[in-house]
Backbone as numpy.savetxt, mean C-alpha at the origin, in Angstrom:
# Nx Ny Nz CAx CAy CAz Cx Cy Cz
-23.06 22.16 2.66 -22.36 21.85 3.89 -21.99 20.37 3.87
-20.83 20.05 4.39 -20.38 18.66 4.38 -21.15 17.85 5.42
-21.10 16.57 5.26 -21.77 15.68 6.19 -21.20 15.85 7.60
-19.88 16.00 7.69 -19.24 16.19 8.98 -19.79 17.44 9.66
-19.95 18.51 8.90 -20.49 19.74 9.47 -21.89 19.56 10.04
-22.74 18.82 9.35 -24.09 18.57 9.85 -24.05 17.80 11.15
-23.17 16.79 11.25 -23.11 16.01 12.48 -22.58 16.84 13.64
-21.61 17.70 13.39 -21.09 18.56 14.44 -22.18 19.52 14.92
-22.98 20.03 14.01 -24.04 20.97 14.38 -25.07 20.31 15.26
-25.31 19.02 15.08 -26.31 18.32 15.89 -25.77 17.95 17.27
-24.52 18.31 17.55 -23.98 18.03 18.87 -23.22 16.72 18.96
-23.08 16.00 17.84 -22.30 14.76 17.86 -20.82 15.12 17.87
-20.06 14.42 18.67 -18.62 14.67 18.68 -17.92 13.57 17.90
-17.27 13.94 16.85 -16.51 13.00 16.04 -15.04 13.26 16.24
-14.28 12.20 16.44 -12.83 12.38 16.53 -12.22 11.66 15.35
-11.63 12.43 14.49 -11.01 11.89 13.29 -9.61 12.46 13.19
-8.59 11.60 13.15 -7.23 12.12 13.01 -7.09 12.92 11.72
-6.43 14.06 11.83 -6.22 14.93 10.69 -4.73 15.13 10.49
-4.29 15.09 9.26 -2.89 15.36 8.92 -2.87 16.56 7.98
-1.80 17.33 8.07 -1.65 18.50 7.22 -0.40 18.31 6.36
-0.46 18.71 5.12 0.69 18.62 4.21 1.57 19.84 4.44
2.88 19.59 4.67 3.82 20.69 4.90 4.22 21.31 3.57
5.01 22.39 3.64 5.48 23.06 2.42 6.41 22.15 1.63
6.95 21.10 2.27 7.80 20.12 1.58 7.00 18.88 1.18
5.68 18.97 1.24 4.75 17.90 0.88 4.91 16.67 1.77
5.23 16.90 3.03 5.33 15.82 4.00 4.06 15.77 4.83
3.71 14.56 5.26 2.52 14.35 6.08 2.95 13.63 7.35
2.49 14.10 8.50 2.76 13.42 9.76 1.57 12.52 10.06
1.85 11.23 10.24 0.79 10.29 10.57 0.45 10.48 12.05
-0.82 10.70 12.39 -1.19 10.90 13.79 -0.74 9.74 14.69
-0.36 10.07 15.92 0.19 9.09 16.85 -0.73 7.90 17.07
-2.02 8.15 17.16 -2.94 7.03 17.39 -2.82 5.99 16.28
-2.66 6.44 15.04 -2.54 5.51 13.91 -1.14 4.89 13.85
-0.10 5.67 14.21 1.26 5.11 14.24 1.32 3.96 15.24
0.73 4.17 16.42 0.72 3.12 17.44 -0.10 1.92 17.00
-1.26 2.16 16.44 -2.16 1.08 16.03 -1.52 0.18 14.96
-0.80 0.79 14.00 -0.24 0.03 12.89 1.25 -0.23 13.01
1.85 0.15 14.14 3.26 -0.11 14.36 4.17 0.64 13.41
3.79 1.85 13.06 4.57 2.66 12.12 5.71 3.34 12.87
6.91 3.17 12.35 8.10 3.78 12.95 8.76 4.68 11.93
9.72 5.49 12.38 10.48 6.34 11.45 11.13 5.44 10.41
11.01 5.81 9.15 11.60 5.04 8.06 10.66 4.02 7.44
9.47 3.83 8.02 8.50 2.90 7.44 8.14 3.38 6.04
8.18 2.47 5.07 7.80 2.81 3.69 6.31 2.55 3.51
5.70 3.38 2.66 4.28 3.25 2.39 4.05 2.98 0.91
3.04 2.20 0.63 2.55 2.04 -0.73 1.46 3.10 -0.87
1.60 3.99 -1.84 0.64 5.08 -2.02 -0.11 4.84 -3.32
-1.42 4.67 -3.20 -2.25 4.37 -4.35 -3.47 5.30 -4.35
-4.22 5.23 -5.42 -5.46 6.00 -5.55 -6.59 5.00 -5.73
-7.66 5.21 -4.98 -8.82 4.32 -5.12 -10.09 5.14 -4.93
-10.94 5.09 -5.91 -12.23 5.78 -5.86 -12.09 7.25 -5.48
-11.09 7.92 -6.04 -10.90 9.34 -5.80 -10.24 9.69 -4.49
-9.73 8.70 -3.77 -9.04 8.95 -2.50 -7.60 8.47 -2.59
-6.73 9.09 -1.81 -5.35 8.64 -1.70 -5.29 7.63 -0.57
-4.72 6.46 -0.85 -4.64 5.39 0.14 -3.16 5.13 0.45
-2.78 5.25 1.71 -1.41 4.98 2.15 -1.42 3.70 2.97
-0.71 2.69 2.51 -0.65 1.41 3.19 0.79 1.13 3.60
1.04 0.85 4.88 2.41 0.54 5.27 2.93 -0.64 4.45
4.12 -0.47 3.90 4.73 -1.52 3.08 5.38 -2.58 3.95
5.73 -3.69 3.35 6.37 -4.77 4.11 7.79 -4.37 4.50
8.28 -4.90 5.64 9.65 -4.64 6.06 10.65 -5.21 5.06
10.37 -6.39 4.52 11.25 -7.03 3.55 10.44 -7.35 2.30
10.49 -6.47 1.27 9.67 -6.68 0.08 9.96 -7.98 -0.65
11.20 -8.46 -0.61 11.55 -9.71 -1.30 10.83 -10.88 -0.65
10.91 -10.97 0.67 10.22 -12.06 1.37 8.71 -11.94 1.21
8.22 -10.71 1.22 6.79 -10.47 1.08 6.26 -10.99 -0.26
7.04 -10.79 -1.32 6.61 -11.20 -2.65 6.94 -12.65 -2.99
7.73 -13.29 -2.15 8.10 -14.68 -2.40 6.84 -15.55 -2.47
6.67 -16.25 -3.57 5.53 -17.14 -3.75 4.28 -16.47 -4.29
4.36 -15.20 -4.66 3.18 -14.49 -5.12 2.62 -15.09 -6.42
3.49 -15.71 -7.24 3.04 -16.32 -8.49 2.93 -17.83 -8.36
2.84 -18.32 -7.17 2.81 -19.74 -6.88 1.72 -20.49 -7.66
0.56 -19.90 -7.78 -0.55 -20.57 -8.45 -0.56 -20.37 -9.95
0.34 -19.54 -10.46 0.39 -19.26 -11.89 1.31 -20.23 -12.62
1.52 -19.97 -13.90 2.39 -20.85 -14.68 3.84 -20.72 -14.22
4.58 -21.81 -14.34 5.98 -21.81 -13.94 6.83 -21.14 -15.02
7.49 -20.05 -14.66 8.35 -19.37 -15.62 9.56 -20.23 -15.96
10.04 -20.98 -14.99 11.18 -21.87 -15.23 10.80 -22.91 -16.28
9.62 -23.49 -16.13 9.16 -24.50 -17.08 9.00 -23.89 -18.46
8.45 -22.68 -18.53 8.30 -21.99 -19.82 9.65 -21.76 -20.48
10.63 -21.32 -19.71 11.97 -21.07 -20.26 12.62 -22.36 -20.75
12.46 -23.44 -19.98 13.02 -24.73 -20.40 12.39 -25.23 -21.70
11.08 -25.07 -21.82 10.40 -25.49 -23.04 10.82 -24.63 -24.23
10.97 -23.31 -24.00 11.42 -22.43 -25.07 12.83 -22.81 -25.51
13.69 -23.12 -24.55 15.06 -23.52 -24.88 15.06 -24.84 -25.66
14.20 -25.79 -25.29 14.09 -27.06 -26.02 13.67 -26.82 -27.46
12.69 -25.92 -27.67 12.24 -25.60 -29.03 13.38 -24.96 -29.84
14.13 -24.08 -29.18 15.27 -23.44 -29.87 16.29 -24.48 -30.29
16.57 -25.44 -29.43 17.56 -26.48 -29.75 17.09 -27.36 -30.92
15.79 -27.61 -30.99 15.25 -28.41 -32.08 15.41 -27.69 -33.43
15.36 -26.39 -33.43 15.45 -25.60 -34.66 16.91 -25.33 -35.08
17.86 -25.61 -34.22 19.26 -25.36 -34.56 19.82 -26.42 -35.46
């Protein structure tokens, strides 16, 4: 028996939003979660797998702005390209 079943048998009331997959493999996000996370029609989700579960995370409205600066702390690609070009010119 699942853990949920044991808790229900003891008289505990659990409220957990449930979604069902349609024949077209669509899932309706429960209203309580849509309201909580500001999900509207057309919202894109990042769908990943973690520890045997499917994780749906609302994606950013503007992916370009969201990713801007993501490599800020890493090496400069511009600097790498300039150095590579300098080496190429030396060999010509």
